[in-house]
C-alpha positions in Angstrom: 169.4 130.2 99.3 171.2 128.7 102.3 169.6 131.0 104.9 166.1 130.4 103.4 166.5 126.7 103.8 167.9 127.2 107.3 165.1 129.4 108.2 162.6 126.9 107.1 164.3 124.1 109.1 164.5 126.2 112.2 160.8 127.3 111.7 159.7 123.6 111.6 161.9 122.9 114.7 160.4 125.8 116.6 156.8 124.7 115.6 157.4 121.1 116.8 159.1 122.0 120.0 156.6 124.7 120.8 153.7 122.3 120.4 155.5 119.6 122.5 156.3 122.1 125.2 152.7 123.5 125.2 151.3 119.9 125.4 153.6 118.8 128.2 152.8 122.0 130.2 149.1 121.5 129.7 149.3 117.8 130.6 151.2 118.6 133.8 148.7 121.4 134.7 145.8 119.1 134.2 146.9 116.5 136.9 144.4 116.4 139.6 146.7 115.4 142.5 148.8 118.2 143.8 151.7 115.9 144.8 151.8 114.3 141.4 151.7 117.7 139.7 154.6 118.9 141.9 156.6 115.8 141.1 155.9 116.1 137.4 156.8 119.8 137.4 160.1 119.1 139.2 160.9 116.2 136.8 159.9 117.5 133.4 159.4 121.3 133.6 161.9 122.6 136.0 161.5 125.7 138.1 159.1 127.6 135.9 156.1 125.3 136.3 153.3 124.5 133.9 152.2 128.0 133.3 155.6 129.1 132.2 156.0 126.0 130.0 152.6 126.8 128.3 153.6 130.4 127.8 157.0 129.4 126.4 155.5 126.9 124.1 153.1 129.3 122.7 155.8 131.9 122.1 158.0 129.3 120.4 155.1 128.3 118.2 154.4 131.9 117.2 158.1 132.6 116.5 158.1 129.4 114.3 155.1 130.6 112.3 156.6 134.0 111.8 159.9 132.7 110.8 158.3 130.3 108.4 156.3 133.1 106.9 159.5 135.2 106.5 161.4 132.2 105.0 158.5 131.7 102.5 158.5 135.4 101.6 162.3 135.3 101.1 161.9 132.2 98.8 159.3 134.0 96.7 161.4 137.1 96.5 164.5 135.1 95.6 162.6 133.4 92.8 161.2 136.7 91.6 164.6 138.4 91.4 166.1 135.4 89.5 163.3 135.5 87.0 163.7 139.3 86.5 167.5 138.9 86.0 166.9 136.3 83.3 164.5 138.6 81.4 166.8 141.6 81.5 169.8 139.6 80.3 
């Protein structure tokens, strides 16, 4: 049960951080002036740039969704096995 709850918490964190990183990368990429975009990239995104931030944000989002699905499946299986053990006893 501990790992299921941990998986749900980590999935939510991955979703939130993925959306934030994607949004920040998209915001920096949408800046019109090249000097402002370069300054924002150096300050907020580091060496990778806005495209790398968008890609990493999407990957983090997908990993969060997958982990959430797995945690939900684990929770359902855990409840199913507990119900079957009560019936057989």
